[in-house]
C-alpha positions, -999 to +999 in steps of 0.1 A: +317-372-031+307-340-051+327-333-084+349-303-079+356-279-106+391-256-104+391-250-142+370-217-147+360-231-176+348-262-161+328-241-134+313-217-163+304-251-181+286-267-153+269-234-146+256-234-176+245-266-176+221-259-145+204-232-163+199-252-191+182-276-170+163-254-148+148-236-184+139-273-194+124-281-161+104-248-154+109-231-185+129-199-190+115-165-189+109-164-227+088-193-229+069-185-194+043-164-214+035-188-239+032-221-213+013-203-187-020-207-205-013-248-206+000-248-168-033-230-158-054-255-180-033-286-164-038-271-129-075-266-135-080-302-148-062-314-118-082-294-095-111-305-110-104-347-105-096-336-072-128-323-067-146-356-078-122-378-062-129-360-030-168-362-037-163-401-044-144-406-011-173-386+007-199-409-007-179-440+009-186-430+044-167-420+077-146-452+073-129-439+042-123-408+052-111-418+085-085-442+070-073-417+042-065-394+072-049-420+093-028-432+064-017-395+057-011-387+096+014-419+094+031-412+062+042-376+066+043-374+106+009-352+109-008-369+135-013-345+161-021-315+135-049-337+117-064-344+152-062-307+161-081-300+125-105-326+127-114-316+161-120-280+150-139-291+120-158-315+143-172-286+162-189-269+134-229-268+138-242-287+110-271-267+107-254-238+102-230-250+076-258-265+057-276-229+056-247-210+045-238-238+018-203-249+032-218-284+036-211-283-010-182-272-030-188-241-050-195-244-087-171-249-113-164-215-135-172-221-169-148-236-189-128-209-209-141-197-240-177-205-233-202-176-231-221-173-197-245-149-210-243-114-217-218-104-242-206-127-266 
C-alpha cells in the first residue's frame, strides 16, 4: 500500500525528494549542457559496439540471425511484427541492394576532433 501524506510539509518534502531523484537520474537543466557531450560520446560508443556485434552476428550466418529474431519475438511477443518485417526485407532484390550499397553499413563519421582534410 502506498504511503499517504496528509501534512502539507510532508507532501512538499516528498515532492522535493522526487525532484532530487529525477535530477540525479537524468540531470537538472543546469547540468544538461555539460553532460550532453558525454552522453553523445556514450551513445556513439554504444552504437559502434552494436554495429560491430551486428557484423559479427551476420558472419555467423542465417541460423544465428533466425535464432536471435525468434528469441526476440518470443520474449517481446512480437512474432507477427517480426515475421512481417522479415517478409518485407526478404522481397528485396539482392542485386539492387548491392548496387546501391545497402548491403553494407554506412561508414562511421570520424572521431570528434580529428581533422578530415581541408581546414584544421
